[in-house]
PAVEX-666932 format. One line per field, with one value per residue: residue number from 1; residue in three letters; chain; z, x, y of N, C-alpha, C in turn. Coordinates in Angstrom, 2 decimals, decimal comma, always signed. Each point is the difference from the previous one (the first is absolute). Layout:
N
resi = c(NUM/...)
resn = c(ALA/...)
chain = c(A/...)
n.up = c(Z/...)
n.east = c(X/...)
n.north = c(Y/...)
ca.up = c(Z/...)
ca.east = c(X/...)
ca.north = c(Y/...)
c.up = c(Z/...)
c.east = c(X/...)
c.north = c(Y/...)
END
This chain:
112
resi = c(1/2/3/4/5/6/7/8/9/10/11/12/13/14/15/16/17/18/19/20/21/22/23/24/25/26/27/28/29/30/31/32/33/34/35/36/37/38/39/40/41/42/43/44/45/46/47/48/49/50/51/52/53/54/55/56/57/58/59/60/61/62/63/64/65/66/67/68/69/70/71/72/73/74/75/76/77/78/79/80/81/82/83/84/85/86/87/88/89/90/91/92/93/94/95/96/97/98/99/100/101/102/103/104/105/106/107/108/109/110/111/112)
resn = c(MET/ASN/THR/PRO/SER/ARG/HIS/VAL/PRO/PRO/PRO/ALA/ILE/GLY/SER/ASP/ARG/VAL/ILE/ALA/TYR/ALA/PHE/VAL/ASP/ALA/SER/VAL/THR/PHE/THR/ASN/LYS/LYS/ARG/LEU/PHE/VAL/ASP/GLY/GLU/LEU/LEU/GLY/ALA/VAL/PRO/CYS/ILE/ALA/ILE/CYS/LYS/SER/MET/ASP/GLU/ASP/LEU/LYS/ASP/TYR/LEU/ILE/LEU/TYR/CYS/ASP/GLU/GLU/TRP/ASN/VAL/LEU/GLY/VAL/THR/GLY/ASP/PRO/SER/TYR/ALA/LYS/ALA/LEU/ASP/GLU/VAL/GLU/ARG/CYS/TYR/GLN/GLY/ILE/SER/SER/LYS/PHE/ILE/ARG/LEU/LYS/TYR/SER/GLU/ARG/VAL/VAL/ARG/LYS)
chain = c(A/A/A/A/A/A/A/A/A/A/A/A/A/A/A/A/A/A/A/A/A/A/A/A/A/A/A/A/A/A/A/A/A/A/A/A/A/A/A/A/A/A/A/A/A/A/A/A/A/A/A/A/A/A/A/A/A/A/A/A/A/A/A/A/A/A/A/A/A/A/A/A/A/A/A/A/A/A/A/A/A/A/A/A/A/A/A/A/A/A/A/A/A/A/A/A/A/A/A/A/A/A/A/A/A/A/A/A/A/A/A/A)
n.up = c(+121,12/-0,85/+1,12/-0,58/-0,36/+1,22/-0,46/+0,58/+0,32/-1,11/+0,08/-1,26/+0,19/-1,30/+0,49/+0,54/+1,05/-0,11/+0,97/-0,32/+0,10/-0,51/+0,22/-0,74/+1,14/+0,16/+0,75/-1,12/+0,65/-1,25/+0,64/-1,03/+1,12/-0,88/-0,66/-0,77/-0,70/-1,03/-0,72/+1,08/+0,21/+0,81/+0,65/-0,25/+0,58/+0,48/-0,72/-0,39/+1,08/-0,47/+1,05/-0,66/-0,38/-0,45/-1,07/-0,32/+0,46/-1,00/-0,33/+0,99/-0,64/+0,76/-0,99/-0,12/-0,49/-0,58/+0,06/-1,24/-0,39/-1,06/+0,98/-0,89/-0,01/+0,86/+1,11/+0,34/+1,27/+0,88/+0,85/+1,00/+0,53/+0,28/+1,25/-0,52/-0,85/+0,97/+0,77/-1,05/-0,23/+1,29/-0,14/-1,12/+0,61/+0,73/+0,84/-0,80/+1,02/+0,58/-1,17/+0,32/-1,05/+0,84/-1,00/-0,21/-1,16/-0,47/+0,23/-0,13/+0,70/+0,83/-0,10/+0,04)
n.east = c(+104,29/-0,99/-0,69/-0,46/-1,03/-0,35/-0,84/-1,14/+0,01/-0,43/-1,33/+0,27/+0,86/-0,27/-0,14/+0,96/-0,81/+0,42/+0,59/+1,29/+0,71/+1,22/+0,73/+0,94/+0,43/+0,79/-1,10/-0,32/+0,32/+0,39/-0,56/-0,82/-0,76/-0,85/+0,29/-0,38/-0,25/+0,23/-0,59/+0,37/-0,45/+1,02/-1,14/+0,58/+0,52/-1,18/-0,54/-0,91/-0,75/-0,83/-0,80/-0,38/-1,27/-0,02/-0,58/+0,72/-1,22/+0,29/+0,68/+0,54/+1,12/+0,84/+0,02/+1,29/-0,31/+1,08/-0,02/-0,07/+0,54/-0,36/+0,36/+0,97/-0,61/+1,03/-0,67/-0,39/-0,35/-0,26/-0,95/-0,28/+0,75/-0,69/-0,12/-0,21/-0,84/-0,47/-0,02/-0,54/-0,75/-0,28/-0,11/-0,62/-0,80/+1,10/-1,01/-0,57/-0,12/+0,70/+0,46/-0,57/-0,70/-1,02/-0,55/-0,95/+0,25/-1,14/-0,81/-0,90/+0,78/+0,22/-1,26/+0,00)
n.north = c(+125,14/+0,05/+0,04/-1,12/+0,75/-0,24/-0,90/+0,24/-1,29/-0,59/+0,04/-0,37/-0,99/+0,01/-1,21/+0,73/-0,03/+1,25/-0,69/-0,07/+1,11/-0,12/+1,09/-0,55/+0,54/+1,02/+0,14/-0,62/-1,12/-0,17/-1,04/-0,17/-0,05/+0,49/-1,08/+1,00/-1,09/+0,81/-0,95/-0,69/+1,23/+0,25/+0,19/+1,15/+1,06/+0,28/+0,99/-0,91/-0,13/-0,92/+0,04/-1,08/+0,02/-1,24/+0,49/-1,06/-0,15/-0,82/+1,09/-0,65/-0,32/+0,67/+0,87/-0,21/+1,19/-0,44/+1,34/+0,49/+1,16/-0,70/-0,78/-0,17/-1,16/-0,11/-0,26/-1,23/+0,18/-0,96/+0,35/-0,86/+0,96/+1,09/-0,43/-1,19/+0,57/+0,76/-1,09/-0,61/+1,06/+0,06/-1,30/+0,35/+0,86/-0,10/+0,26/-0,89/-0,82/+0,96/-0,29/-1,15/+0,35/-0,10/-0,66/+0,89/-0,57/+0,50/-1,00/+0,95/+0,79/-0,97/-0,33/+1,34)
ca.up = c(-0,59/+0,44/+0,50/-0,58/+0,97/+0,34/+0,13/+0,60/-1,01/-0,28/+0,96/-0,32/-0,95/-0,64/+0,63/+1,44/+0,75/+0,81/+1,41/+0,54/-0,87/+0,58/-0,86/+0,55/-0,04/+0,53/+1,38/-0,06/-0,41/-0,74/+0,63/-0,95/+0,74/-0,79/-1,40/-0,89/-1,39/-0,99/-1,30/+0,17/+0,47/+1,38/+0,14/+1,05/+0,71/-0,80/+0,64/+0,51/+0,40/+0,37/+0,54/-0,68/+0,20/-1,25/+0,00/-0,13/+1,38/+0,25/+0,32/+1,36/+0,37/-0,30/-0,96/+0,09/-1,35/-0,07/-1,17/-0,39/+0,40/-0,61/+0,54/-0,84/+0,85/-0,40/+0,66/+0,92/+0,97/+0,74/+1,38/+0,37/+0,74/-0,18/+0,95/-0,50/-1,19/+0,50/+0,57/-1,13/-0,62/+0,96/+0,00/-1,22/-0,07/+1,41/+0,28/-0,87/+0,61/+0,45/-1,17/-0,74/+0,08/-0,34/-0,91/+0,40/-1,13/+0,05/-0,90/-1,31/-0,62/-0,29/-1,12/-1,24)
ca.east = c(-0,90/-1,39/-0,71/-1,34/-1,06/-0,68/-1,43/-0,81/-0,39/-1,43/-0,73/+0,29/+1,07/-0,49/-1,26/+0,26/-0,34/+1,12/-0,36/+0,98/+1,18/+1,13/+1,11/+1,30/+0,83/+1,36/-0,02/-0,31/+1,15/-0,31/+0,83/+0,18/-0,15/-0,83/+0,39/-1,15/+0,41/-1,02/+0,53/+1,36/+0,87/-0,22/-0,57/+0,66/-0,83/-1,01/-0,35/-1,37/-0,54/-1,42/-0,59/-1,29/-0,90/-0,68/-1,45/-0,58/-0,27/+0,55/+1,41/+0,01/+1,29/+0,37/+1,09/+0,97/+0,39/+1,23/-0,32/+0,82/-0,57/-1,32/-0,82/+0,04/+0,44/+1,26/+0,05/-1,12/+0,01/-1,26/-0,06/-1,39/-0,63/+0,61/+1,10/+1,13/+0,52/+0,75/+1,25/+0,83/+0,58/+0,96/+1,20/+0,75/+0,20/+0,03/-0,42/-1,11/-1,31/-0,67/-0,26/-1,18/-1,20/-1,19/-0,96/-1,38/-0,91/-1,22/-0,04/-0,40/+1,16/+0,99/-0,49/+0,13)
ca.north = c(-0,97/+0,18/-1,17/+0,01/+0,23/-1,24/+0,22/-1,06/-0,99/-0,04/-0,84/-1,40/-0,26/-1,22/-0,41/-0,05/+1,22/+0,50/+0,19/+0,95/+0,17/+0,74/+0,35/-0,32/+1,20/-0,15/-0,48/-1,43/-0,82/-1,22/-1,03/-1,11/-1,26/-0,90/+0,10/-0,13/-0,11/+0,29/-0,42/-0,48/+1,08/+0,42/+1,34/+0,78/+0,98/+0,71/+1,26/+0,05/-1,30/+0,02/-1,22/-0,05/-1,13/-0,31/+0,23/-1,33/-0,41/-1,34/+0,15/+0,56/+0,59/+1,37/+0,02/+1,08/+0,38/+0,79/+0,81/+1,14/+1,29/+0,18/-1,08/-1,19/-1,11/-0,62/-1,30/-0,24/-1,09/+0,00/-0,48/-0,26/+1,10/+1,32/+0,12/-0,80/+0,69/+1,15/-0,55/-0,44/+1,19/+0,57/-0,85/+0,31/+1,45/+0,39/+1,36/+0,41/-0,27/+1,22/+0,85/-0,45/+0,83/-0,79/+0,63/-0,28/+0,22/-0,79/-1,16/+0,50/+0,66/-1,05/-0,82/+0,79)
c.up = c(+0,55/+0,47/-0,61/+1,07/+0,23/+0,24/+0,59/-1,09/-0,30/+1,03/-0,21/-0,98/-0,62/+0,60/+1,52/+0,65/+0,86/+1,41/+0,63/-0,95/+0,76/-1,09/+0,72/-0,14/+0,66/+1,43/+0,09/-0,52/-0,71/+0,50/-0,94/+0,70/-0,71/-1,45/-0,87/-1,44/-0,92/-1,36/+0,09/+0,49/+1,43/+0,02/+1,17/+0,68/-0,98/+0,73/+0,66/+0,31/+0,40/+0,60/-0,48/+0,39/-1,33/+0,12/-0,26/+1,41/+0,33/+0,38/+1,31/+0,36/-0,32/-0,92/+0,28/-1,42/+0,08/-1,32/-0,32/+0,41/-0,54/+0,44/-0,99/+0,84/-0,59/+0,58/+1,02/+0,95/+0,75/+1,40/+0,40/+0,76/-0,29/+0,90/-0,48/-1,24/+0,43/+0,60/-1,10/-0,67/+0,92/+0,03/-1,20/-0,12/+1,42/+0,16/-0,80/+0,66/+0,36/-1,17/-0,77/+0,30/-0,46/-0,92/+0,41/-1,12/+0,16/-0,99/-1,43/-0,74/-0,41/-1,24/-1,33/-0,63)
c.east = c(-1,40/-0,58/-1,40/-1,05/-0,74/-1,46/-0,67/-0,37/-1,49/-0,70/+0,24/+1,16/-0,31/-1,35/+0,13/-0,28/+1,19/-0,52/+0,90/+1,19/+1,08/+1,01/+1,29/+0,86/+1,35/+0,03/-0,27/+1,23/-0,49/+0,94/+0,32/-0,11/-0,91/+0,37/-1,21/+0,51/-1,19/+0,62/+1,48/+0,99/-0,37/-0,53/+0,68/-1,00/-0,94/-0,39/-1,37/-0,50/-1,46/-0,38/-1,44/-0,78/-0,70/-1,48/-0,75/-0,17/+0,54/+1,48/+0,13/+1,29/+0,08/+1,21/+0,90/+0,46/+1,21/-0,05/+1,06/-0,72/-1,41/-0,99/-0,18/+0,62/+1,26/+0,13/-1,11/+0,35/-1,32/+0,16/-1,46/-0,69/+0,73/+1,22/+1,23/+0,61/+0,86/+1,34/+0,97/+0,69/+1,05/+1,29/+0,90/+0,37/-0,09/-0,34/-1,21/-1,38/-0,75/-0,35/-1,26/-1,20/-1,18/-0,90/-1,41/-0,96/-1,23/+0,09/-0,35/+1,18/+1,04/-0,43/+0,06/+1,32)
c.north = c(+0,20/-1,31/+0,02/+0,25/-1,30/+0,30/-1,23/-1,00/+0,09/-0,89/-1,50/-0,04/-1,35/-0,34/-0,07/+1,36/+0,40/+0,30/+1,07/+0,08/+0,75/+0,29/-0,38/+1,26/-0,28/-0,52/-1,51/-0,75/-1,25/-1,08/-1,17/-1,36/-0,99/+0,20/-0,31/+0,01/+0,24/-0,30/-0,37/+1,04/+0,38/+1,43/+0,69/+0,91/+0,70/+1,29/+0,05/-1,41/+0,18/-1,35/+0,00/-1,24/-0,22/+0,29/-1,30/-0,56/-1,38/+0,06/+0,77/+0,72/+1,49/-0,05/+1,19/+0,27/+0,92/+0,75/+1,05/+1,29/+0,25/-1,10/-1,15/-1,11/-0,63/-1,41/-0,10/-1,14/+0,08/-0,54/-0,15/+1,13/+1,31/+0,14/-0,78/+0,64/+1,19/-0,46/-0,42/+1,18/+0,61/-0,81/+0,34/+1,48/+0,55/+1,49/+0,46/-0,13/+1,27/+0,93/-0,40/+0,90/-0,84/+0,83/-0,40/+0,35/-0,87/-1,16/+0,44/+0,64/-1,05/-0,79/+0,75/-0,30)
END
């Protein structure tokens, strides 16, 4: 079976600036400790996760975007800080914290 090639997410997903992202691989254990329902259905393990910040300055929380291989958002949660968002993801996907890669796109690139 071919594994789909994974690619870096865009600088922004929707109206949210991507701060960091990670791929869920075989070394990560999906714990299912947090139950996220989307349209009444339980969202299971996802292959890609992004921690984002809204470009709307009035919104202060960091968003955790649970995505498919193409960075389409399947579910969203939020936390007041990057550290808490990272802890939340680690609780649900044990071993993923060290896999997050920080993005450093300029504000101009993100706004495009």
